[in-house]
N, CA, C and O atoms as CSV, one atom per row, in Angstrom:
chain,resi,resn,atom,element,x,y,z
A,1,UNK,N,N,0.844,-1.180,0.000
A,1,UNK,CA,C,0.000,0.000,0.000
A,1,UNK,C,C,0.889,1.244,0.000
A,1,UNK,O,O,1.752,1.405,0.863
A,2,UNK,N,N,0.669,2.099,-0.961
A,2,UNK,CA,C,1.490,3.296,-1.116
A,2,UNK,C,C,0.737,4.515,-0.599
A,2,UNK,O,O,-0.448,4.689,-0.885
A,3,UNK,N,N,1.434,5.364,0.169
A,3,UNK,CA,C,0.786,6.558,0.711
A,3,UNK,C,C,0.953,7.719,-0.250
A,3,UNK,O,O,1.920,7.802,-1.008
A,4,UNK,N,N,0.001,8.591,-0.193
A,4,UNK,CA,C,0.020,9.786,-1.009
A,4,UNK,C,C,1.122,10.716,-0.477
A,4,UNK,O,O,1.187,10.943,0.731
A,5,UNK,N,N,1.991,11.260,-1.344
A,5,UNK,CA,C,3.066,12.136,-0.849
A,5,UNK,C,C,2.529,13.420,-0.211
A,5,UNK,O,O,3.196,14.022,0.631
A,6,UNK,N,N,1.348,13.830,-0.604
A,6,UNK,CA,C,0.770,15.036,-0.012
A,6,UNK,C,C,0.369,14.812,1.447
A,6,UNK,O,O,0.323,15.757,2.235
A,7,UNK,N,N,0.083,13.575,1.799
A,7,UNK,CA,C,-0.239,13.270,3.197
A,7,UNK,C,C,1.003,13.498,4.060
A,7,UNK,O,O,0.909,14.050,5.156
A,8,UNK,N,N,2.156,13.075,3.569
A,8,UNK,CA,C,3.394,13.303,4.305
A,8,UNK,C,C,3.702,14.792,4.433
A,8,UNK,O,O,4.148,15.243,5.488
A,9,UNK,N,N,3.472,15.550,3.380
A,9,UNK,CA,C,3.688,16.993,3.437
A,9,UNK,C,C,2.745,17.620,4.455
A,9,UNK,O,O,3.151,18.489,5.227
A,10,UNK,N,N,1.497,17.186,4.461
A,10,UNK,CA,C,0.522,17.723,5.419
A,10,UNK,C,C,0.916,17.381,6.855
A,10,UNK,O,O,0.762,18.206,7.756
A,11,UNK,N,N,1.423,16.170,7.068
A,11,UNK,CA,C,1.850,15.779,8.419
A,11,UNK,C,C,3.031,16.638,8.875
A,11,UNK,O,O,3.044,17.121,10.007
A,12,UNK,N,N,4.019,16.830,8.001
A,12,UNK,CA,C,5.159,17.667,8.359
A,12,UNK,C,C,4.743,19.113,8.582
A,12,UNK,O,O,5.257,19.774,9.484
A,13,UNK,N,N,3.823,19.605,7.773
A,13,UNK,CA,C,3.330,20.969,7.950
A,13,UNK,C,C,2.602,21.107,9.279
A,13,UNK,O,O,2.794,22.090,9.995
A,14,UNK,N,N,1.779,20.142,9.605
A,14,UNK,CA,C,1.049,20.161,10.871
A,14,UNK,C,C,2.012,20.091,12.053
A,14,UNK,O,O,1.859,20.834,13.023
A,15,UNK,N,N,2.994,19.211,11.980
A,15,UNK,CA,C,3.985,19.125,13.055
A,15,UNK,C,C,4.833,20.389,13.141
A,15,UNK,O,O,5.197,20.823,14.233
A,16,UNK,N,N,5.147,20.973,11.997
A,16,UNK,CA,C,5.940,22.194,11.976
A,16,UNK,C,C,5.215,23.378,12.594
A,16,UNK,O,O,5.855,24.319,13.064
A,17,UNK,N,N,3.903,23.344,12.598
A,17,UNK,CA,C,3.125,24.417,13.219
A,17,UNK,C,C,2.808,24.081,14.674
A,17,UNK,O,O,2.931,24.939,15.548
A,18,UNK,N,N,2.405,22.857,14.936
A,18,UNK,CA,C,1.957,22.497,16.280
A,18,UNK,C,C,3.082,22.399,17.306
A,18,UNK,O,O,2.895,22.809,18.452
A,19,UNK,N,N,4.231,21.873,16.933
A,19,UNK,CA,C,5.311,21.723,17.907
A,19,UNK,C,C,5.817,23.063,18.447
A,19,UNK,O,O,5.961,23.192,19.662
A,20,UNK,N,N,6.092,24.057,17.618
A,20,UNK,CA,C,6.514,25.348,18.189
A,20,UNK,C,C,5.412,26.020,19.008
A,20,UNK,O,O,5.690,26.632,20.039
A,21,UNK,N,N,4.165,25.908,18.554
A,21,UNK,CA,C,3.059,26.514,19.309
A,21,UNK,C,C,2.917,25.838,20.663
A,21,UNK,O,O,2.728,26.509,21.678
A,22,UNK,N,N,3.006,24.529,20.682
A,22,UNK,CA,C,2.895,23.802,21.951
A,22,UNK,C,C,4.056,24.131,22.872
A,22,UNK,O,O,3.868,24.283,24.079
A,23,UNK,N,N,5.252,24.241,22.316
A,23,UNK,CA,C,6.418,24.542,23.137
A,23,UNK,C,C,6.315,25.931,23.757
A,23,UNK,O,O,6.577,26.104,24.947
A,24,UNK,N,N,5.939,26.903,22.963
A,24,UNK,CA,C,5.911,28.285,23.451
A,24,UNK,C,C,4.728,28.530,24.381
A,24,UNK,O,O,4.874,29.205,25.400
A,25,UNK,N,N,3.578,28.001,24.048
A,25,UNK,CA,C,2.386,28.375,24.809
A,25,UNK,C,C,2.038,27.425,25.961
A,25,UNK,O,O,1.409,27.856,26.927
A,26,UNK,N,N,2.425,26.157,25.890
A,26,UNK,CA,C,2.023,25.223,26.949
A,26,UNK,C,C,3.199,24.734,27.780
A,26,UNK,O,O,3.155,24.773,29.010
A,27,UNK,N,N,4.248,24.274,27.113
A,27,UNK,CA,C,5.362,23.671,27.832
A,27,UNK,C,C,6.278,24.735,28.433
A,27,UNK,O,O,6.793,24.546,29.535
A,28,UNK,N,N,6.488,25.838,27.739
A,28,UNK,CA,C,7.355,26.900,28.213
A,28,UNK,C,C,6.962,27.458,29.565
A,28,UNK,O,O,7.816,27.550,30.446
A,29,UNK,N,N,5.694,27.841,29.772
A,29,UNK,CA,C,5.311,28.363,31.091
A,29,UNK,C,C,5.456,27.350,32.218
A,29,UNK,O,O,5.632,27.741,33.373
A,30,UNK,N,N,5.386,26.077,31.914
A,30,UNK,CA,C,5.551,25.063,32.956
A,30,UNK,C,C,7.008,24.909,33.380
A,30,UNK,O,O,7.278,24.605,34.542
A,31,UNK,N,N,7.938,25.108,32.474
A,31,UNK,CA,C,9.348,24.868,32.748
A,31,UNK,C,C,10.115,26.093,33.220
A,31,UNK,O,O,11.072,25.960,33.982
A,32,UNK,N,N,9.722,27.265,32.793
A,32,UNK,CA,C,10.502,28.450,33.150
A,32,UNK,C,C,10.119,28.987,34.520
A,32,UNK,O,O,8.982,28.807,34.957
A,33,UNK,N,N,11.047,29.641,35.202
A,33,UNK,CA,C,10.717,30.236,36.491
A,33,UNK,C,C,9.859,31.482,36.297
A,33,UNK,O,O,10.001,32.201,35.309
A,34,UNK,N,N,8.978,31.722,37.243
A,34,UNK,CA,C,8.096,32.881,37.166
A,34,UNK,C,C,8.231,33.651,38.478
A,34,UNK,O,O,7.633,33.281,39.488
A,35,UNK,N,N,9.014,34.716,38.454
A,35,UNK,CA,C,9.238,35.534,39.633
A,35,UNK,C,C,9.202,37.007,39.233
A,35,UNK,O,O,10.241,37.668,39.228
A,36,UNK,N,N,8.016,37.533,38.897
A,36,UNK,CA,C,7.952,38.927,38.455
A,36,UNK,C,C,8.178,39.895,39.615
A,36,UNK,O,O,7.626,39.725,40.703
A,37,UNK,N,N,8.988,40.900,39.363
A,37,UNK,CA,C,9.206,41.981,40.322
A,37,UNK,C,C,9.018,43.293,39.569
A,37,UNK,O,O,9.094,43.307,38.340
A,38,UNK,N,N,8.776,44.380,40.268
A,38,UNK,CA,C,8.625,45.664,39.574
A,38,UNK,C,C,9.874,46.038,38.761
A,38,UNK,O,O,9.761,46.659,37.704
A,39,UNK,N,N,11.042,45.667,39.242
A,39,UNK,CA,C,12.271,45.972,38.497
A,39,UNK,C,C,12.337,45.193,37.191
A,39,UNK,O,O,12.771,45.722,36.167
A,40,UNK,N,N,11.909,43.942,37.227
A,40,UNK,CA,C,11.936,43.126,36.013
A,40,UNK,C,C,10.893,43.574,35.001
A,40,UNK,O,O,11.090,43.412,33.797
A,41,UNK,N,N,9.799,44.128,35.470
A,41,UNK,CA,C,8.730,44.534,34.573
A,41,UNK,C,C,8.883,45.966,34.074
A,41,UNK,O,O,8.071,46.431,33.275
A,42,UNK,N,N,9.912,46.670,34.534
A,42,UNK,CA,C,10.120,48.041,34.064
A,42,UNK,C,C,10.800,48.011,32.695
A,42,UNK,O,O,11.389,47.003,32.304
A,43,UNK,N,N,10.714,49.114,31.982
A,43,UNK,CA,C,11.322,49.226,30.668
A,43,UNK,C,C,12.830,49.290,30.808
A,43,UNK,O,O,13.348,50.017,31.655
A,44,UNK,N,N,13.538,48.531,29.979
A,44,UNK,CA,C,15.001,48.498,30.040
A,44,UNK,C,C,15.559,49.523,29.064
A,44,UNK,O,O,15.246,49.493,27.874
A,45,UNK,N,N,16.387,50.429,29.571
A,45,UNK,CA,C,17.011,51.441,28.725
A,45,UNK,C,C,18.522,51.414,28.896
A,45,UNK,O,O,19.122,52.430,29.248
A,46,UNK,N,N,19.131,50.290,28.658
A,46,UNK,CA,C,20.588,50.123,28.708
A,46,UNK,C,C,21.188,50.547,30.041
A,46,UNK,O,O,22.236,51.192,30.067
A,47,UNK,N,N,20.554,50.201,31.121
A,47,UNK,CA,C,21.079,50.495,32.441
A,47,UNK,C,C,20.675,51.849,32.988
A,47,UNK,O,O,20.894,52.123,34.168
A,48,UNK,N,N,20.093,52.698,32.166
A,48,UNK,CA,C,19.651,54.009,32.627
A,48,UNK,C,C,18.277,53.904,33.259
A,48,UNK,O,O,17.518,52.977,32.975
A,49,UNK,N,N,17.970,54.840,34.100
A,49,UNK,CA,C,16.642,54.880,34.703
A,49,UNK,C,C,15.646,55.288,33.623
A,49,UNK,O,O,15.864,56.290,32.942
A,50,UNK,N,N,14.556,54.535,33.448
A,50,UNK,CA,C,13.593,54.866,32.400
A,50,UNK,C,C,12.975,56.250,32.621
A,50,UNK,O,O,12.615,56.625,33.737
A,51,UNK,N,N,12.869,56.982,31.530
A,51,UNK,CA,C,12.295,58.323,31.571
A,51,UNK,C,C,11.068,58.335,30.660
A,51,UNK,O,O,11.154,57.970,29.488
A,52,UNK,N,N,9.947,58.749,31.198
A,52,UNK,CA,C,8.746,58.892,30.386
A,52,UNK,C,C,8.034,57.576,30.156
A,52,UNK,O,O,8.342,56.553,30.769
A,53,UNK,N,N,7.082,57.637,29.263
A,53,UNK,CA,C,6.246,56.491,28.944
A,53,UNK,C,C,6.962,55.579,27.947
A,53,UNK,O,O,7.695,56.057,27.082
A,54,UNK,N,N,6.752,54.289,28.064
A,54,UNK,CA,C,7.386,53.354,27.139
A,54,UNK,C,C,6.695,53.329,25.781
A,54,UNK,O,O,7.233,52.759,24.832
A,55,UNK,N,N,5.536,53.923,25.672
A,55,UNK,CA,C,4.805,53.950,24.412
A,55,UNK,C,C,5.034,55.270,23.685
A,55,UNK,O,O,4.080,55.939,23.287
A,56,UNK,N,N,6.293,55.641,23.516
A,56,UNK,CA,C,6.619,56.877,22.813
A,56,UNK,C,C,6.328,56.745,21.332
A,56,UNK,O,O,6.410,55.659,20.758
A,57,UNK,N,N,5.986,57.867,20.726
A,57,UNK,CA,C,5.690,57.862,19.291
A,57,UNK,C,C,6.960,58.177,18.510
A,57,UNK,O,O,7.722,59.073,18.871
A,58,UNK,N,N,7.171,57.431,17.442
A,58,UNK,CA,C,8.296,57.670,16.558
A,58,UNK,C,C,7.763,58.129,15.214
A,58,UNK,O,O,6.648,57.794,14.813
A,59,UNK,N,N,8.573,58.887,14.546
A,59,UNK,CA,C,8.208,59.349,13.219
A,59,UNK,C,C,8.194,58.151,12.260
A,59,UNK,O,O,9.043,57.265,12.361
A,60,UNK,N,N,7.253,58.127,11.351
A,60,UNK,CA,C,7.121,57.011,10.419
A,60,UNK,C,C,8.309,56.940,9.464
A,60,UNK,O,O,8.547,55.899,8.851
A,61,UNK,N,N,9.052,58.030,9.333
A,61,UNK,CA,C,10.211,58.016,8.441
A,61,UNK,C,C,11.286,57.046,8.924
A,61,UNK,O,O,12.013,56.475,8.111
A,62,UNK,N,N,11.394,56.855,10.241
A,62,UNK,CA,C,12.354,55.867,10.750
A,62,UNK,C,C,12.012,54.485,10.214
A,62,UNK,O,O,12.895,53.727,9.813
A,63,UNK,N,N,10.735,54.169,10.212
A,63,UNK,CA,C,10.289,52.872,9.698
A,63,UNK,C,C,10.591,52.760,8.212
A,63,UNK,O,O,11.029,51.710,7.742
A,64,UNK,N,N,10.359,53.832,7.477
A,64,UNK,CA,C,10.584,53.814,6.035
A,64,UNK,C,C,12.063,53.615,5.718
A,64,UNK,O,O,12.407,52.831,4.833
A,65,UNK,N,N,12.936,54.317,6.433
A,65,UNK,CA,C,14.369,54.124,6.220
A,65,UNK,C,C,14.787,52.702,6.582
A,65,UNK,O,O,15.563,52.079,5.857
A,66,UNK,N,N,14.287,52.198,7.675
A,66,UNK,CA,C,14.638,50.831,8.083
A,66,UNK,C,C,14.157,49.827,7.045
A,66,UNK,O,O,14.879,48.884,6.718
A,67,UNK,N,N,12.958,50.014,6.528
A,67,UNK,CA,C,12.416,49.107,5.518
A,67,UNK,C,C,13.234,49.151,4.237
A,67,UNK,O,O,13.544,48.106,3.664
A,68,UNK,N,N,13.582,50.336,3.788
A,68,UNK,CA,C,14.409,50.448,2.589
A,68,UNK,C,C,15.782,49.831,2.807
A,68,UNK,O,O,16.324,49.186,1.910
A,69,UNK,N,N,16.350,50.027,3.998
A,69,UNK,CA,C,17.649,49.417,4.297
A,69,UNK,C,C,17.566,47.902,4.240
A,69,UNK,O,O,18.423,47.255,3.640
A,70,UNK,N,N,16.546,47.334,4.857
A,70,UNK,CA,C,16.411,45.877,4.877
A,70,UNK,C,C,16.220,45.337,3.468
A,70,UNK,O,O,16.812,44.321,3.102
A,71,UNK,N,N,15.394,46.015,2.678
A,71,UNK,CA,C,15.153,45.558,1.306
A,71,UNK,C,C,16.459,45.526,0.517
A,71,UNK,O,O,16.781,44.516,-0.109
A,72,UNK,N,N,17.210,46.622,0.542
A,72,UNK,CA,C,18.428,46.671,-0.260
A,72,UNK,C,C,19.549,45.834,0.362
A,72,UNK,O,O,20.422,45.349,-0.357
A,73,UNK,N,N,19.536,45.662,1.663
A,73,UNK,CA,C,20.528,44.817,2.306
A,73,UNK,C,C,20.307,43.349,1.942
A,73,UNK,O,O,21.266,42.630,1.661
A,74,UNK,N,N,19.080,42.912,1.946
A,74,UNK,CA,C,18.772,41.527,1.567
A,74,UNK,C,C,19.072,41.303,0.090
A,74,UNK,O,O,19.533,40.231,-0.301
A,75,UNK,N,N,18.813,42.303,-0.714
A,75,UNK,CA,C,19.094,42.149,-2.144
A,75,UNK,C,C,20.587,42.007,-2.403
A,75,UNK,O,O,20.988,41.297,-3.325
A,76,UNK,N,N,21.418,42.675,-1.599
A,76,UNK,CA,C,22.859,42.508,-1.801
A,76,UNK,C,C,23.318,41.108,-1.409
A,76,UNK,O,O,24.340,40.633,-1.904
A,77,UNK,N,N,22.579,40.447,-0.533
A,77,UNK,CA,C,22.914,39.062,-0.209
A,77,UNK,C,C,22.747,38.149,-1.418
A,77,UNK,O,O,23.437,37.136,-1.538
A,78,UNK,N,N,21.827,38.510,-2.313
A,78,UNK,CA,C,21.649,37.714,-3.522
A,78,UNK,C,C,22.808,37.900,-4.500
A,78,UNK,O,O,23.025,37.064,-5.377
A,79,UNK,N,N,23.546,38.990,-4.349
A,79,UNK,CA,C,24.675,39.219,-5.246
A,79,UNK,C,C,25.874,38.347,-4.901
A,79,UNK,O,O,26.666,38.021,-5.785
A,80,UNK,N,N,26.024,37.967,-3.656
A,80,UNK,CA,C,27.210,37.210,-3.234
A,80,UNK,C,C,27.331,35.837,-3.913
A,80,UNK,O,O,28.393,35.526,-4.453
A,81,UNK,N,N,26.275,35.006,-3.904
A,81,UNK,CA,C,26.424,33.705,-4.581
A,81,UNK,C,C,26.696,33.857,-6.075
A,81,UNK,O,O,27.411,33.052,-6.671
A,82,UNK,N,N,26.130,34.880,-6.661
A,82,UNK,CA,C,26.374,35.107,-8.081
A,82,UNK,C,C,27.843,35.441,-8.315
A,82,UNK,O,O,28.452,34.944,-9.261
A,83,UNK,N,N,28.408,36.279,-7.455
A,83,UNK,CA,C,29.807,36.664,-7.629
A,83,UNK,C,C,30.743,35.471,-7.407
A,83,UNK,O,O,31.779,35.365,-8.062
A,84,UNK,N,N,30.383,34.588,-6.497
A,84,UNK,CA,C,31.223,33.429,-6.217
A,84,UNK,C,C,31.197,32.445,-7.386
A,84,UNK,O,O,32.232,31.884,-7.744
A,85,UNK,N,N,30.036,32.234,-7.975
A,85,UNK,CA,C,29.890,31.221,-9.027
A,85,UNK,C,C,29.848,31.834,-10.425
A,85,UNK,O,O,29.351,31.202,-11.357
A,86,UNK,N,N,30.358,33.044,-10.585
A,86,UNK,CA,C,30.248,33.736,-11.878
A,86,UNK,C,C,30.947,32.988,-13.005
A,86,UNK,O,O,30.409,32.904,-14.109
A,87,UNK,N,N,32.141,32.438,-12.749
A,87,UNK,CA,C,32.888,31.768,-13.824
A,87,UNK,C,C,32.178,30.515,-14.332
A,87,UNK,O,O,32.268,30.187,-15.515
A,88,UNK,N,N,31.478,29.820,-13.448
A,88,UNK,CA,C,30.787,28.608,-13.889
A,88,UNK,C,C,29.468,28.914,-14.594
A,88,UNK,O,O,29.011,28.130,-15.425
A,89,UNK,N,N,28.856,30.049,-14.265
A,89,UNK,CA,C,27.530,30.343,-14.803
A,89,UNK,C,C,27.570,31.019,-16.164
A,89,UNK,O,O,26.657,30.824,-16.966
A,90,UNK,N,N,28.580,31.793,-16.444
A,90,UNK,CA,C,28.773,32.362,-17.763
A,90,UNK,C,C,27.926,33.588,-18.058
A,90,UNK,O,O,27.506,34.319,-17.161
A,91,UNK,N,N,27.690,33.786,-19.358
A,91,UNK,CA,C,27.001,34.985,-19.839
A,91,UNK,C,C,25.559,35.058,-19.364
A,91,UNK,O,O,25.053,36.149,-19.104
A,92,UNK,N,N,24.892,33.928,-19.247
A,92,UNK,CA,C,23.501,33.925,-18.788
A,92,UNK,C,C,23.383,34.552,-17.401
A,92,UNK,O,O,22.465,35.331,-17.146
A,93,UNK,N,N,24.309,34.213,-16.509
A,93,UNK,CA,C,24.287,34.764,-15.154
A,93,UNK,C,C,24.556,36.258,-15.183
A,93,UNK,O,O,23.973,37.006,-14.398
A,94,UNK,N,N,25.426,36.701,-16.075
A,94,UNK,CA,C,25.703,38.125,-16.181
A,94,UNK,C,C,24.456,38.886,-16.609
A,94,UNK,O,O,24.140,39.936,-16.050
A,95,UNK,N,N,23.761,38.361,-17.587
A,95,UNK,CA,C,22.530,39.017,-18.051
A,95,UNK,C,C,21.481,39.017,-16.940
A,95,UNK,O,O,20.814,40.027,-16.717
A,96,UNK,N,N,21.336,37.903,-16.252
A,96,UNK,CA,C,20.365,37.836,-15.159
A,96,UNK,C,C,20.696,38.835,-14.056
A,96,UNK,O,O,19.797,39.477,-13.513
A,97,UNK,N,N,21.964,38.970,-13.726
A,97,UNK,CA,C,22.343,39.888,-12.655
A,97,UNK,C,C,22.183,41.335,-13.089
A,97,UNK,O,O,21.839,42.185,-12.268
A,98,UNK,N,N,22.424,41.634,-14.354
A,98,UNK,CA,C,22.186,42.995,-14.849
A,98,UNK,C,C,20.700,43.326,-14.750
A,98,UNK,O,O,20.340,44.439,-14.366
A,99,UNK,N,N,19.842,42.378,-15.090
A,99,UNK,CA,C,18.397,42.592,-14.947
A,99,UNK,C,C,18.031,42.784,-13.478
A,99,UNK,O,O,17.218,43.647,-13.146
A,100,UNK,N,N,18.622,41.994,-12.614
A,100,UNK,CA,C,18.350,42.091,-11.177
A,100,UNK,C,C,18.770,43.455,-10.631
A,100,UNK,O,O,18.014,44.092,-9.897
A,101,UNK,N,N,19.968,43.900,-10.985
A,101,UNK,CA,C,20.448,45.204,-10.518
A,101,UNK,C,C,19.615,46.328,-11.128
A,101,UNK,O,O,19.383,47.348,-10.479
A,102,UNK,N,N,19.165,46.152,-12.365
A,102,UNK,CA,C,18.299,47.169,-12.980
A,102,UNK,C,C,16.978,47.281,-12.219
A,102,UNK,O,O,16.468,48.383,-12.022
A,103,UNK,N,N,16.426,46.153,-11.794
A,103,UNK,CA,C,15.195,46.208,-11.000
A,103,UNK,C,C,15.432,46.902,-9.664
A,103,UNK,O,O,14.574,47.652,-9.197
A,104,UNK,N,N,16.581,46.663,-9.046
A,104,UNK,CA,C,16.925,47.373,-7.810
A,104,UNK,C,C,17.041,48.870,-8.074
A,104,UNK,O,O,16.571,49.684,-7.279
A,105,UNK,N,N,17.660,49.225,-9.176
A,105,UNK,CA,C,17.816,50.643,-9.506
A,105,UNK,C,C,16.459,51.296,-9.755
A,105,UNK,O,O,16.238,52.440,-9.357
A,106,UNK,N,N,15.563,50.584,-10.403
A,106,UNK,CA,C,14.208,51.117,-10.622
A,106,UNK,C,C,13.509,51.333,-9.280
A,106,UNK,O,O,12.840,52.348,-9.089
A,107,UNK,N,N,13.656,50.389,-8.351
A,107,UNK,CA,C,13.056,50.553,-7.027
A,107,UNK,C,C,13.647,51.730,-6.276
A,107,UNK,O,O,12.915,52.482,-5.633
A,108,UNK,N,N,14.962,51.903,-6.348
A,108,UNK,CA,C,15.605,53.036,-5.698
A,108,UNK,C,C,15.184,54.350,-6.353
A,108,UNK,O,O,14.927,55.332,-5.656
A,109,UNK,N,N,15.111,54.377,-7.670
A,109,UNK,CA,C,14.660,55.573,-8.382
A,109,UNK,C,C,13.217,55.918,-8.011
A,109,UNK,O,O,12.879,57.091,-7.849
A,110,UNK,N,N,12.376,54.908,-7.879
A,110,UNK,CA,C,10.981,55.137,-7.475
A,110,UNK,C,C,10.915,55.757,-6.084
A,110,UNK,O,O,10.174,56.714,-5.860
A,111,UNK,N,N,11.693,55.208,-5.148
A,111,UNK,CA,C,11.703,55.759,-3.790
A,111,UNK,C,C,12.253,57.176,-3.789
A,111,UNK,O,O,11.790,58.025,-3.027
A,112,UNK,N,N,13.233,57.431,-4.635
A,112,UNK,CA,C,13.813,58.768,-4.709
A,112,UNK,C,C,12.814,59.757,-5.293
A,112,UNK,O,O,12.681,60.875,-4.797
A,113,UNK,N,N,12.102,59.339,-6.364
A,113,UNK,CA,C,11.122,60.231,-6.997
A,113,UNK,C,C,9.923,60.521,-6.093
A,113,UNK,O,O,9.342,61.605,-6.149
A,114,UNK,N,N,9.564,59.554,-5.269
A,114,UNK,CA,C,8.456,59.756,-4.322
A,114,UNK,C,C,8.906,60.537,-3.085
A,114,UNK,O,O,8.130,60.742,-2.152
A,115,UNK,N,N,10.178,60.971,-3.093
A,115,UNK,CA,C,10.770,61.729,-1.985
A,115,UNK,C,C,10.730,60.954,-0.675
A,115,UNK,O,O,10.594,61.534,0.403
A,116,UNK,N,N,10.851,59.640,-0.783
A,116,UNK,CA,C,10.864,58.800,0.405
A,116,UNK,C,C,12.211,58.860,1.106
A,116,UNK,O,O,12.317,58.479,2.272
A,117,UNK,N,N,13.253,59.337,0.407
A,117,UNK,CA,C,14.577,59.388,0.989
A,117,UNK,C,C,14.916,60.757,1.552
A,117,UNK,O,O,16.013,60.953,2.075
A,118,UNK,N,N,14.003,61.699,1.456
A,118,UNK,CA,C,14.239,63.040,1.983
A,118,UNK,C,C,13.672,63.175,3.385
A,118,UNK,O,O,12.620,62.624,3.709
A,119,UNK,N,N,14.389,63.915,4.199
A,119,UNK,CA,C,13.959,64.141,5.576
A,119,UNK,C,C,13.626,65.624,5.713
A,119,UNK,O,O,14.507,66.477,5.613
A,120,UNK,N,N,12.347,65.922,5.942
A,120,UNK,CA,C,11.915,67.319,6.063
A,120,UNK,C,C,11.858,67.748,7.496
A,120,UNK,O,O,11.513,68.895,7.783
């Protein structure tokens, strides 16, 4: 009797979701120590005494800069394997990477034209 390969995928998917959820939500609280004190529940500011409310508002531009940094930083990670294997991949890889860098440039140009990189 042969099993359907999708059944195995479903079992692994179910285990991949249930095991971390069970560990974090059920088993974790049973095993870890629970000794809350006011000092432990206060906001940590690198050893300094906390000043003000912990729910401070930040300008949305910080988020935008961080998002753009992460996007372009992750994209540069895709350049490394290409540079390492360039001699084996040949002209096709060069064309693909030029297209990839052109798409990055279009994204950067779009952000620049929308004035997302300016701080007023």
